[in-house]
N, CA, C and O atoms as CSV, one atom per row, in Angstrom:
chain,resi,resn,atom,element,x,y,z
A,1,MET,N,N,-23.623,-35.599,-52.357
A,1,MET,CA,C,-24.886,-35.989,-51.759
A,1,MET,C,C,-25.143,-37.441,-52.147
A,1,MET,O,O,-25.208,-37.782,-53.328
A,2,ASP,N,N,-25.285,-38.276,-51.144
A,2,ASP,CA,C,-25.561,-39.674,-51.444
A,2,ASP,C,C,-27.062,-39.894,-51.637
A,2,ASP,O,O,-27.854,-38.967,-51.468
A,3,ILE,N,N,-27.443,-41.090,-51.981
A,3,ILE,CA,C,-28.818,-41.395,-52.355
A,3,ILE,C,C,-29.780,-41.244,-51.176
A,3,ILE,O,O,-30.927,-40.841,-51.370
A,4,ILE,N,N,-29.340,-41.554,-49.976
A,4,ILE,CA,C,-30.205,-41.433,-48.792
A,4,ILE,C,C,-30.546,-39.971,-48.535
A,4,ILE,O,O,-31.703,-39.648,-48.266
A,5,ASN,N,N,-29.561,-39.085,-48.612
A,5,ASN,CA,C,-29.815,-37.663,-48.418
A,5,ASN,C,C,-30.728,-37.110,-49.506
A,5,ASN,O,O,-31.564,-36.248,-49.233
A,6,LEU,N,N,-30.577,-37.591,-50.719
A,6,LEU,CA,C,-31.444,-37.152,-51.809
A,6,LEU,C,C,-32.885,-37.592,-51.562
A,6,LEU,O,O,-33.813,-36.817,-51.792
A,7,ILE,N,N,-33.077,-38.806,-51.104
A,7,ILE,CA,C,-34.422,-39.300,-50.811
A,7,ILE,C,C,-35.052,-38.505,-49.668
A,7,ILE,O,O,-36.237,-38.175,-49.723
A,8,ILE,N,N,-34.274,-38.197,-48.642
A,8,ILE,CA,C,-34.785,-37.398,-47.527
A,8,ILE,C,C,-35.140,-36.000,-48.007
A,8,ILE,O,O,-36.175,-35.461,-47.615
A,9,PHE,N,N,-34.302,-35.403,-48.851
A,9,PHE,CA,C,-34.573,-34.070,-49.388
A,9,PHE,C,C,-35.868,-34.076,-50.196
A,9,PHE,O,O,-36.681,-33.161,-50.059
A,10,LEU,N,N,-36.069,-35.077,-51.023
A,10,LEU,CA,C,-37.290,-35.165,-51.822
A,10,LEU,C,C,-38.513,-35.390,-50.941
A,10,LEU,O,O,-39.576,-34.827,-51.201
A,11,ALA,N,N,-38.372,-36.208,-49.901
A,11,ALA,CA,C,-39.495,-36.457,-48.999
A,11,ALA,C,C,-39.868,-35.201,-48.216
A,11,ALA,O,O,-41.049,-34.894,-48.055
A,12,VAL,N,N,-38.872,-34.483,-47.737
A,12,VAL,CA,C,-39.136,-33.233,-47.022
A,12,VAL,C,C,-39.787,-32.227,-47.967
A,12,VAL,O,O,-40.724,-31.531,-47.576
A,13,GLY,N,N,-39.306,-32.142,-49.198
A,13,GLY,CA,C,-39.905,-31.242,-50.178
A,13,GLY,C,C,-41.335,-31.612,-50.499
A,13,GLY,O,O,-42.186,-30.734,-50.636
A,14,ALA,N,N,-41.614,-32.898,-50.622
A,14,ALA,CA,C,-42.975,-33.344,-50.898
A,14,ALA,C,C,-43.903,-32.999,-49.744
A,14,ALA,O,O,-45.016,-32.519,-49.960
A,15,LEU,N,N,-43.450,-33.242,-48.522
A,15,LEU,CA,C,-44.252,-32.911,-47.348
A,15,LEU,C,C,-44.462,-31.406,-47.252
A,15,LEU,O,O,-45.562,-30.955,-46.935
A,16,ALA,N,N,-43.430,-30.631,-47.518
A,16,ALA,CA,C,-43.544,-29.175,-47.471
A,16,ALA,C,C,-44.513,-28.668,-48.539
A,16,ALA,O,O,-45.286,-27.745,-48.282
A,17,GLY,N,N,-44.478,-29.248,-49.708
A,17,GLY,CA,C,-45.414,-28.851,-50.761
A,17,GLY,C,C,-46.848,-29.146,-50.384
A,17,GLY,O,O,-47.742,-28.340,-50.640
A,18,TRP,N,N,-47.070,-30.303,-49.773
A,18,TRP,CA,C,-48.408,-30.659,-49.330
A,18,TRP,C,C,-48.886,-29.711,-48.236
A,18,TRP,O,O,-50.027,-29.251,-48.267
A,19,LEU,N,N,-48.012,-29.415,-47.260
A,19,LEU,CA,C,-48.362,-28.491,-46.187
A,19,LEU,C,C,-48.633,-27.086,-46.724
A,19,LEU,O,O,-49.594,-26.437,-46.313
A,20,ALA,N,N,-47.796,-26.626,-47.630
A,20,ALA,CA,C,-47.982,-25.292,-48.198
A,20,ALA,C,C,-49.273,-25.222,-49.006
A,20,ALA,O,O,-49.957,-24.199,-48.985
A,21,GLY,N,N,-49.612,-26.285,-49.709
A,21,GLY,CA,C,-50.867,-26.314,-50.446
A,21,GLY,C,C,-52.064,-26.236,-49.522
A,21,GLY,O,O,-53.078,-25.634,-49.876
A,22,ASN,N,N,-51.966,-26.835,-48.336
A,22,ASN,CA,C,-53.053,-26.748,-47.364
A,22,ASN,C,C,-53.092,-25.389,-46.678
A,22,ASN,O,O,-54.170,-24.897,-46.348
A,23,ILE,N,N,-51.940,-24.782,-46.460
A,23,ILE,CA,C,-51.890,-23.467,-45.826
A,23,ILE,C,C,-52.427,-22.403,-46.780
A,23,ILE,O,O,-53.223,-21.552,-46.383
A,24,MET,N,N,-51.997,-22.451,-48.014
A,24,MET,CA,C,-52.430,-21.474,-49.023
A,24,MET,C,C,-53.646,-22.052,-49.749
A,24,MET,O,O,-53.514,-22.671,-50.804
A,25,LYS,N,N,-54.791,-21.849,-49.190
A,25,LYS,CA,C,-56.015,-22.399,-49.769
A,25,LYS,C,C,-56.259,-21.786,-51.144
A,25,LYS,O,O,-55.771,-20.698,-51.450
A,26,GLY,N,N,-57.001,-22.484,-51.941
A,26,GLY,CA,C,-57.314,-22.000,-53.278
A,26,GLY,C,C,-57.028,-23.076,-54.301
A,26,GLY,O,O,-56.954,-24.260,-53.973
A,27,ARG,N,N,-56.865,-22.652,-55.549
A,27,ARG,CA,C,-56.558,-23.604,-56.609
A,27,ARG,C,C,-55.182,-24.187,-56.398
A,27,ARG,O,O,-54.193,-23.462,-56.296
A,28,GLY,N,N,-55.130,-25.484,-56.335
A,28,GLY,CA,C,-53.853,-26.149,-56.141
A,28,GLY,C,C,-53.207,-26.487,-57.474
A,28,GLY,O,O,-53.750,-26.193,-58.540
A,29,PHE,N,N,-52.054,-27.101,-57.395
A,29,PHE,CA,C,-51.315,-27.514,-58.583
A,29,PHE,C,C,-51.370,-29.020,-58.765
A,29,PHE,O,O,-50.694,-29.558,-59.642
A,30,GLY,N,N,-52.155,-29.705,-57.960
A,30,GLY,CA,C,-52.197,-31.157,-58.019
A,30,GLY,C,C,-51.080,-31.747,-57.191
A,30,GLY,O,O,-50.242,-31.022,-56.654
A,31,VAL,N,N,-51.068,-33.045,-57.091
A,31,VAL,CA,C,-50.092,-33.728,-56.238
A,31,VAL,C,C,-48.669,-33.519,-56.746
A,31,VAL,O,O,-47.778,-33.151,-55.981
A,32,VAL,N,N,-48.464,-33.752,-58.023
A,32,VAL,CA,C,-47.117,-33.610,-58.582
A,32,VAL,C,C,-46.667,-32.154,-58.536
A,32,VAL,O,O,-45.511,-31.868,-58.225
A,33,GLY,N,N,-47.566,-31.246,-58.843
A,33,GLY,CA,C,-47.231,-29.826,-58.800
A,33,GLY,C,C,-46.877,-29.368,-57.397
A,33,GLY,O,O,-45.942,-28.588,-57.219
A,34,ASP,N,N,-47.615,-29.845,-56.391
A,34,ASP,CA,C,-47.310,-29.493,-55.008
A,34,ASP,C,C,-45.957,-30.045,-54.574
A,34,ASP,O,O,-45.229,-29.398,-53.820
A,35,ILE,N,N,-45.628,-31.230,-55.047
A,35,ILE,CA,C,-44.320,-31.809,-54.721
A,35,ILE,C,C,-43.201,-30.981,-55.338
A,35,ILE,O,O,-42.192,-30.714,-54.685
A,36,VAL,N,N,-43.375,-30.576,-56.586
A,36,VAL,CA,C,-42.360,-29.749,-57.247
A,36,VAL,C,C,-42.239,-28.403,-56.541
A,36,VAL,O,O,-41.131,-27.918,-56.314
A,37,VAL,N,N,-43.374,-27.799,-56.195
A,37,VAL,CA,C,-43.341,-26.526,-55.472
A,37,VAL,C,C,-42.651,-26.702,-54.123
A,37,VAL,O,O,-41.905,-25.823,-53.689
A,38,GLY,N,N,-42.891,-27.824,-53.460
A,38,GLY,CA,C,-42.243,-28.083,-52.179
A,38,GLY,C,C,-40.748,-28.232,-52.299
A,38,GLY,O,O,-40.005,-27.734,-51.453
A,39,ILE,N,N,-40.292,-28.910,-53.335
A,39,ILE,CA,C,-38.854,-29.099,-53.521
A,39,ILE,C,C,-38.178,-27.775,-53.857
A,39,ILE,O,O,-37.133,-27.450,-53.293
A,40,VAL,N,N,-38.764,-27.017,-54.765
A,40,VAL,CA,C,-38.202,-25.700,-55.098
A,40,VAL,C,C,-38.307,-24.770,-53.888
A,40,VAL,O,O,-37.409,-23.968,-53.633
A,41,GLY,N,N,-39.419,-24.887,-53.142
A,41,GLY,CA,C,-39.582,-24.086,-51.936
A,41,GLY,C,C,-38.565,-24.431,-50.869
A,41,GLY,O,O,-38.144,-23.554,-50.113
A,42,ALA,N,N,-38.159,-25.693,-50.790
A,42,ALA,CA,C,-37.121,-26.080,-49.836
A,42,ALA,C,C,-35.806,-25.390,-50.158
A,42,ALA,O,O,-35.099,-24.934,-49.260
A,43,VAL,N,N,-35.486,-25.316,-51.422
A,43,VAL,CA,C,-34.261,-24.617,-51.834
A,43,VAL,C,C,-34.396,-23.118,-51.548
A,43,VAL,O,O,-33.463,-22.496,-51.040
A,44,LEU,N,N,-35.555,-22.540,-51.875
A,44,LEU,CA,C,-35.797,-21.119,-51.622
A,44,LEU,C,C,-35.752,-20.813,-50.128
A,44,LEU,O,O,-35.162,-19.816,-49.713
A,45,GLY,N,N,-36.379,-21.675,-49.320
A,45,GLY,CA,C,-36.354,-21.485,-47.869
A,45,GLY,C,C,-34.945,-21.547,-47.316
A,45,GLY,O,O,-34.581,-20.752,-46.450
A,46,GLY,N,N,-34.147,-22.485,-47.808
A,46,GLY,CA,C,-32.760,-22.576,-47.368
A,46,GLY,C,C,-31.967,-21.332,-47.727
A,46,GLY,O,O,-31.134,-20.870,-46.947
A,47,LEU,N,N,-32.228,-20.791,-48.912
A,47,LEU,CA,C,-31.536,-19.575,-49.342
A,47,LEU,C,C,-31.936,-18.385,-48.482
A,47,LEU,O,O,-31.079,-17.624,-48.034
A,48,VAL,N,N,-33.240,-18.221,-48.248
A,48,VAL,CA,C,-33.719,-17.075,-47.462
A,48,VAL,C,C,-33.266,-17.185,-46.017
A,48,VAL,O,O,-32.820,-16.198,-45.431
A,49,PHE,N,N,-33.375,-18.364,-45.439
A,49,PHE,CA,C,-32.925,-18.543,-44.060
A,49,PHE,C,C,-31.429,-18.286,-43.953
A,49,PHE,O,O,-30.972,-17.703,-42.969
A,50,GLY,N,N,-30.662,-18.710,-44.948
A,50,GLY,CA,C,-29.222,-18.471,-44.945
A,50,GLY,C,C,-28.883,-16.999,-45.043
A,50,GLY,O,O,-27.939,-16.533,-44.405
A,51,LEU,N,N,-29.649,-16.257,-45.841
A,51,LEU,CA,C,-29.408,-14.818,-45.966
A,51,LEU,C,C,-29.650,-14.080,-44.655
A,51,LEU,O,O,-28.954,-13.115,-44.341
A,52,PHE,N,N,-30.641,-14.538,-43.894
A,52,PHE,CA,C,-30.939,-13.910,-42.611
A,52,PHE,C,C,-30.126,-14.495,-41.462
A,52,PHE,O,O,-30.247,-14.036,-40.326
A,53,GLY,N,N,-29.309,-15.491,-41.738
A,53,GLY,CA,C,-28.472,-16.086,-40.718
A,53,GLY,C,C,-29.225,-16.992,-39.754
A,53,GLY,O,O,-28.769,-17.228,-38.636
A,54,ILE,N,N,-30.374,-17.498,-40.181
A,54,ILE,CA,C,-31.176,-18.381,-39.340
A,54,ILE,C,C,-30.783,-19.818,-39.648
A,54,ILE,O,O,-30.725,-20.219,-40.810
A,55,THR,N,N,-30.515,-20.581,-38.614
A,55,THR,CA,C,-30.172,-21.983,-38.806
A,55,THR,C,C,-31.260,-22.856,-38.204
A,55,THR,O,O,-31.856,-22.512,-37.183
A,56,THR,N,N,-31.506,-23.975,-38.840
A,56,THR,CA,C,-32.462,-24.944,-38.318
A,56,THR,C,C,-31.717,-26.252,-38.097
A,56,THR,O,O,-30.727,-26.549,-38.766
A,57,GLY,N,N,-32.204,-27.002,-37.169
A,57,GLY,CA,C,-31.561,-28.273,-36.878
A,57,GLY,C,C,-32.550,-29.414,-36.953
A,57,GLY,O,O,-33.706,-29.285,-36.548
A,58,GLY,N,N,-32.094,-30.504,-37.463
A,58,GLY,CA,C,-32.900,-31.709,-37.478
A,58,GLY,C,C,-33.942,-31.733,-38.577
A,58,GLY,O,O,-34.046,-30.817,-39.392
A,59,LEU,N,N,-34.701,-32.797,-38.573
A,59,LEU,CA,C,-35.708,-33.020,-39.598
A,59,LEU,C,C,-36.866,-32.049,-39.461
A,59,LEU,O,O,-37.362,-31.543,-40.468
A,60,LEU,N,N,-37.310,-31.774,-38.233
A,60,LEU,CA,C,-38.417,-30.849,-38.026
A,60,LEU,C,C,-38.052,-29.445,-38.501
A,60,LEU,O,O,-38.871,-28.770,-39.124
A,61,GLY,N,N,-36.850,-29.008,-38.216
A,61,GLY,CA,C,-36.397,-27.701,-38.683
A,61,GLY,C,C,-36.356,-27.629,-40.196
A,61,GLY,O,O,-36.710,-26.602,-40.777
A,62,ALA,N,N,-35.929,-28.705,-40.843
A,62,ALA,CA,C,-35.890,-28.742,-42.307
A,62,ALA,C,C,-37.298,-28.687,-42.891
A,62,ALA,O,O,-37.530,-28.033,-43.907
A,63,ILE,N,N,-38.242,-29.380,-42.241
A,63,ILE,CA,C,-39.618,-29.351,-42.732
A,63,ILE,C,C,-40.216,-27.957,-42.578
A,63,ILE,O,O,-40.900,-27.478,-43.483
A,64,ILE,N,N,-39.972,-27.306,-41.458
A,64,ILE,CA,C,-40.487,-25.950,-41.238
A,64,ILE,C,C,-39.880,-24.984,-42.245
A,64,ILE,O,O,-40.594,-24.175,-42.838
A,65,MET,N,N,-38.569,-25.061,-42.444
A,65,MET,CA,C,-37.890,-24.181,-43.392
A,65,MET,C,C,-38.414,-24.404,-44.808
A,65,MET,O,O,-38.670,-23.439,-45.529
A,66,ALA,N,N,-38.574,-25.647,-45.209
A,66,ALA,CA,C,-39.060,-25.954,-46.550
A,66,ALA,C,C,-40.500,-25.511,-46.730
A,66,ALA,O,O,-40.870,-25.036,-47.803
A,67,THR,N,N,-41.315,-25.658,-45.699
A,67,THR,CA,C,-42.708,-25.236,-45.788
A,67,THR,C,C,-42.809,-23.724,-45.926
A,67,THR,O,O,-43.604,-23.227,-46.725
A,68,ILE,N,N,-42.019,-22.994,-45.165
A,68,ILE,CA,C,-42.025,-21.529,-45.284
A,68,ILE,C,C,-41.572,-21.117,-46.676
A,68,ILE,O,O,-42.154,-20.207,-47.267
A,69,GLY,N,N,-40.551,-21.767,-47.208
A,69,GLY,CA,C,-40.100,-21.474,-48.564
A,69,GLY,C,C,-41.158,-21.801,-49.606
A,69,GLY,O,O,-41.327,-21.058,-50.572
A,70,ALA,N,N,-41.867,-22.903,-49.420
A,70,ALA,CA,C,-42.910,-23.286,-50.367
A,70,ALA,C,C,-44.092,-22.327,-50.300
A,70,ALA,O,O,-44.686,-22.012,-51.331
A,71,VAL,N,N,-44.445,-21.857,-49.105
A,71,VAL,CA,C,-45.520,-20.874,-48.978
A,71,VAL,C,C,-45.128,-19.581,-49.672
A,71,VAL,O,O,-45.950,-18.971,-50.356
A,72,MET,N,N,-43.872,-19.152,-49.501
A,72,MET,CA,C,-43.407,-17.944,-50.188
A,72,MET,C,C,-43.469,-18.126,-51.700
A,72,MET,O,O,-43.872,-17.214,-52.421
A,73,LEU,N,N,-43.071,-19.294,-52.178
A,73,LEU,CA,C,-43.100,-19.561,-53.608
A,73,LEU,C,C,-44.533,-19.580,-54.131
A,73,LEU,O,O,-44.802,-19.015,-55.192
A,74,LEU,N,N,-45.456,-20.213,-53.415
A,74,LEU,CA,C,-46.854,-20.235,-53.841
A,74,LEU,C,C,-47.443,-18.834,-53.871
A,74,LEU,O,O,-48.185,-18.491,-54.791
A,75,TYR,N,N,-47.114,-18.020,-52.866
A,75,TYR,CA,C,-47.586,-16.634,-52.853
A,75,TYR,C,C,-47.056,-15.875,-54.067
A,75,TYR,O,O,-47.796,-15.124,-54.702
A,76,LEU,N,N,-45.783,-16.068,-54.389
A,76,LEU,CA,C,-45.185,-15.393,-55.536
A,76,LEU,C,C,-45.819,-15.843,-56.840
A,76,LEU,O,O,-46.085,-15.019,-57.715
A,77,ILE,N,N,-46.067,-17.151,-56.985
A,77,ILE,CA,C,-46.689,-17.666,-58.194
A,77,ILE,C,C,-48.096,-17.109,-58.353
A,77,ILE,O,O,-48.479,-16.690,-59.445
A,78,ARG,N,N,-48.860,-17.103,-57.278
A,78,ARG,CA,C,-50.231,-16.579,-57.369
A,78,ARG,C,C,-50.245,-15.078,-57.619
A,78,ARG,O,O,-51.134,-14.576,-58.307
A,79,PHE,N,N,-49.273,-14.356,-57.071
A,79,PHE,CA,C,-49.176,-12.922,-57.332
A,79,PHE,C,C,-48.868,-12.669,-58.804
A,79,PHE,O,O,-49.466,-11.780,-59.411
A,80,LEU,N,N,-47.955,-13.425,-59.381
A,80,LEU,CA,C,-47.587,-13.244,-60.778
A,80,LEU,C,C,-48.706,-13.675,-61.724
A,80,LEU,O,O,-48.843,-13.116,-62.812
A,81,ARG,N,N,-49.505,-14.660,-61.323
A,81,ARG,CA,C,-50.616,-15.094,-62.158
A,81,ARG,C,C,-51.702,-14.040,-62.285
A,81,ARG,O,O,-52.325,-13.908,-63.339
A,82,THR,N,N,-51.935,-13.277,-61.197
A,82,THR,CA,C,-52.965,-12.259,-61.211
A,82,THR,C,C,-52.493,-10.955,-61.852
A,82,THR,O,O,-53.311,-10.117,-62.232
A,83,ALA,N,N,-51.204,-10.784,-61.970
A,83,ALA,CA,C,-50.681,-9.532,-62.542
A,83,ALA,C,C,-50.769,-9.527,-64.048
A,83,ALA,O,O,-50.373,-8.552,-64.687
């Protein structure tokens, strides 16, 4: 992975974290926390989409996949916090 792909991955993760924070209303994790959740959510989304055999194309597909992964991660974190 070259530096350009890494920067794009981080930017998509940051955007996904911000979107997921807006979708999942409630107590947020702050800007840095949302970015971290977005990046981890991008990896989680890629894993889940891969398991189901769903492929996305282009930047918009990557943002949608990462946002769905980040929303799943936020839901899991909030579920574990209340348990």
